[in-house]
N, C-alpha and C positions, 0 to 999 in steps of 0.2 A: 362728672362722668368723663370717662376716659375715652380716646380714640386713638387709632393707630398713629396719628401725627404726634401724639404725645410720646409713643414708643421711639419714634423716629427722632424727635427732639432729644430725648433722653440719650439716644445712641450718639448724636452728633456732638452734644454737650460732653459726654463721657471721653469721646474721642479727642475734643479739643482739649478738655482738662487734663487728661493724661499727657497729651502730646507737649502741652505748655509747661506742666509740671516736670516732665522729662528734659525739656529743653533747658529750663532753669537749673536742673540738676546737673547736666552737663556743662552748662555755663559756669556754674559754681566749681566744679572741678577744674576747670580752665583756669579759673581765677586764683584758686589756691595753687595751680602749678605756676603761676606768675607768666602767663603767655600774654602777648599783646590783644587789645580788644578786637580788632579786626579778624585775627586768627581765631580767637575764640568764639566770636559770632559764626565763623565759617564752620568750624568744627561743629558747633552746637547744631546748627541747621542742618548741615550733611549727616552728622551722625544721627539725628532723629529721623530723618527721611530714610536713611539706609536702614536703619534698625526696623521701621516699619514695614518696608518692603521685603526685607529678609523674613520677618515674622510671617508677612502674608503669604510668602513664596513656600517657607520649611513647614509652617504649622500644621497643616493637613498630612504632611509624611510623617511627623512625629506622633500625630494622633493615632494614625493607621498602626505604625511601628508599636506602640506602647500598648495598643489593645488587642494585637495578634489577630486582627479580623480575617475573614475569608470572603472574597468577594463572589457571589453567586453568579453562575453562569444561566442563560436562558433555559427554563424548564427545571432548574435544580430544586426550586420551591414554589410550585404552581399558585398555591392557596396566597402565599405571601407576594408574589409577584401580581397576582390578580387583584388583590386588595389594595395595593399601592396604586396599582395602575387606574383602578375605578376612584379612589380618592383624588389622584393627581388631576384626572379628567374633570372631576367635578370642581376642583379648586382653579383649574387652568394653569397647572404648574408642569414643568417637564418631568419627565420620569427621573428620579434620582438613581445613582448606582446603589445596589442592594448588597447589604454584607451581613454575614453572621459572625458573632464572637463566640469562640469556644470557652463559655462561662456558664456556670450552674446559677449565677445571680440574675433575678428578673429586672432587666435593664434595656436601654435604647439611647441611641443619641444620633445627632445629625452634625456634619462639619464639612468643609470645603472652602474654595476661593469664590465661587460664583454659584448662581443658581442652577445653572446648567451642568455643572461639574460637582453637584452636592452629592454626598453619599449618606444613606440611612442605614444605619446599622442596629441590629437587634440582638440581644443575648439569647443562647439556646435555652437558658433559663426562662425567659420571657415567654416563649413559645410553648413551652412545657407547663407553666404554672398559671397561665391565664387562659381565659377563654377566649373565642374568636371575637365576641363584641368588646372585649376588654382590650384585646391587641389592636382591634380598630381603632379605638379610643387613642392608645398610645401613637399608633402610626400617625393618625391626624393631628396629634400634638407636635410630633416631629416635622411634619409638614408645614405646620405652623410656623416654625423656625426658618424654614425655606423660604416661605411666603414673606416672613418679616425681615429676612436677610440678617437676623441679629447674630447668628453663627459667624458671619463673615467678621463682625465687630469683634465678637469675643476671641476669634482666632488672633487677631491682631493684637488686642489689649491684654491677652491673659499672662503673657510673659513678663509685661512691664514691671510689676512688682517684685517677681522673682529675679530680673536683672538688678534692680536697685538693692535688694537684699545681699546678693551674691557681693555686690561691689562694696556693701557697708560691711560685711564680714571681713573681707580683704583688706580694707582700708584700716579698720579698727585693730585689726591683728598686726599689720605692719607699722601702724602709728604707735602702738604700745612697745614693738620691738624697737623701733627707731627712737622712741622717746626714752627708753631704758638706756640707750647708749649715749643720751645727752648730746645729740648733734648740734652744732652752732647755727646751721641754717635753718632750725625750727621745722624741719621736714616731718617730725613726728606730730608736731601741733597741727599742721596742715591735713596730714592724715587722718588724724582724729576728728577734725572738724569735717572732711568729707564723708567719713563715716557716720556721723551724726546727721549730716545732711540727707545721707542715703537711706538711714533708717526712717526718717520724716517722710521722704519721698515714697519709700515702699509701703508705709502705713496709709498715707492719702491715696495713692494710686489703687492700693487693695481694696480700700472702702468704696472706691469709684466702681471699680470692676465688679464687687460682689453686689452692689446695688443694681446695677444694669443685669447681672446674672438672674437675681430675684425677680425683677421686673418682667423680664421676658418670658419667665415661665409662666406667669400668669396670663400674660397675652396667648401664648400657645395653648394654655388651657382653654381660655375662652373661644379661640378658634376651633379647637377641636370638639367642643360642644356643639359649635354652629355647624360644622361640617357633617358630624354624624347624627346630629339631632338627638344625642343620647349623652347628656353630661354625666348620667349615672355610670355608665360604661366605663368612662375615664376616672370617675370618683372610687368605683370600685378596684379599678387598676392600680390606682395610687396607693390604696390600702393595702393591697397584696404585696406592691412592690416594696413599700415601705418595712411591713413585716418580713418579707424575703430577704432583703438586705440586711436586716437587723440581726439574722440568725447566720448570716453567711459568715464562713470562718476568718476571711481576710477581705476588707475593702479594697477594691483596686484603685491604685493611685493616680494612673494616668486618666486624663480628660474628664476629671470629676465635674468641672462646671458644665460641660456639654451633655451629661446623662440627664434623663427625665426625673431622676431623683439622686441625690448625693448619697453614696452607701455611708459615709461618715455620719451625716445628719440623720439618717435613718436609724443607724445604730443608737445615737445618743436619745432620740425622741423615745425609742421604746425601751431603752434602759432606764430612763426616768420615770416612765409610767411603770415599768414593773417593780422599780423600788418602791412604789406606793400600792402595789397590787391589791393589798387588803383594804385599802382606802376606796378603790375604784371598783371592787367587786361587789357589786351592790347585792347581788342575790347570794353570796358568800358560797358559790359552787366551786370555787377554786380556778375558774376559767373566765377570762374577760371576752365576752361576747362582742359581736360588733357594735351594739349600741353601746355599752360600757366603754369599749375602746374609744369610740368617738367623743364619748363625754370626757374621757380622761385627757384625751389628745386636745380638746377644746380648754379645758382647765389649764393644762401645761403651758398652753401657747399664751395665755393671758398673764402668766406670771412675769414680774419685773426682770428676774434673771434670764429667761428664754429670751423676751424681748431685746435686752441688751445684747446678749450673745448673737442675737439673729444679724445684727450689723455685719458679722464676720462670716455669714452662711451664704452658700453658692444658691441655695434655694429656699423658698418660704418654707415656713412650717407645713406639714401635709393637711393638717386640719384647716388651714386658712385657704388652702387650694380646693379641699372638699367642701368648705362654706361657699366660695365663690361659685363653684359648679350645682350646689344646690339653689342658690339664688338664680342662676340661669334656667336651672331646670323649672322654676317655679313660673318663669316668664315664657317658656314654651308651653307649659301647659295651658296657659290661658293665650297663646298666641300673640304674644307681645315681643318676640325675639326675632330679630331680622339682621342683615348685614350691616344696617346703620347703626343697630344698638349693640353689635357683636361685643364691644370691649366697655360696656357701660358700667360694669360691676368691678373691673380691674383697679 
């Protein structure tokens, strides 16, 4: 049985492991550059702390810039403002800043540095393609991220793998060039070693960040089900969002881990199902109805290949999220779902 403390523990361990691995990574670079131990330790500690602070400060700015969002003025979208206000009052959360993203894809996300400075952004496509109950479910999900403060951790950790990957690319290319010149100081060997270590750090920190990203989505789903008392609304929203993202011409690249659903994963899920459409079209009418689509998603999510690939995904498979919401709905129907058991099925 999961609890909120387990999510907090997962966030704390993710920060510790990522910071520790990144510190070892910086120290390894210092070692291969042949600096003395004291200088190496100082650079390692200072570099790690400064990087985390820098990412914490600039992360929200990057998210806002890459998504081209528009912050709403009071009264610009009364229904959205009233709905968010109702749900924040119910969950005793401060009112986040509201923003609209000029995109036809159905999606939403939350980002920021603190609970009081958080931004809740929704795509124009979400407001057009979902009904009001489904939008409420999505908004409650995003408020779950604010309640859990997991978006702050993701802001800090999300670029660690990218930094390691960039250093690996630079070091390996420089090492191959230096090695080709046959330098006597073995600088080429040192650069190649730094590149190899960088790739290892990239891979490990990437897996750590992705695991936390998937876990936090399940917790936010459970929070939404409890707040709205309507797991089916979010379940229906997730199905529509996944399908809507799968047919969008281009998946947005920025802030993918922050969305309620990753556009890239949605495309892959639907493409895998449509490749076997004849197998899943039980009534052979040429169209996959809701029941057939759910059965197809369930079967695909159980394949060994999908489960292996899920280690590299920002979000859990849509069907697994829908299944969790169905389990919660059964508890609500018999009156056994409460704040104490909110995360039992995560």
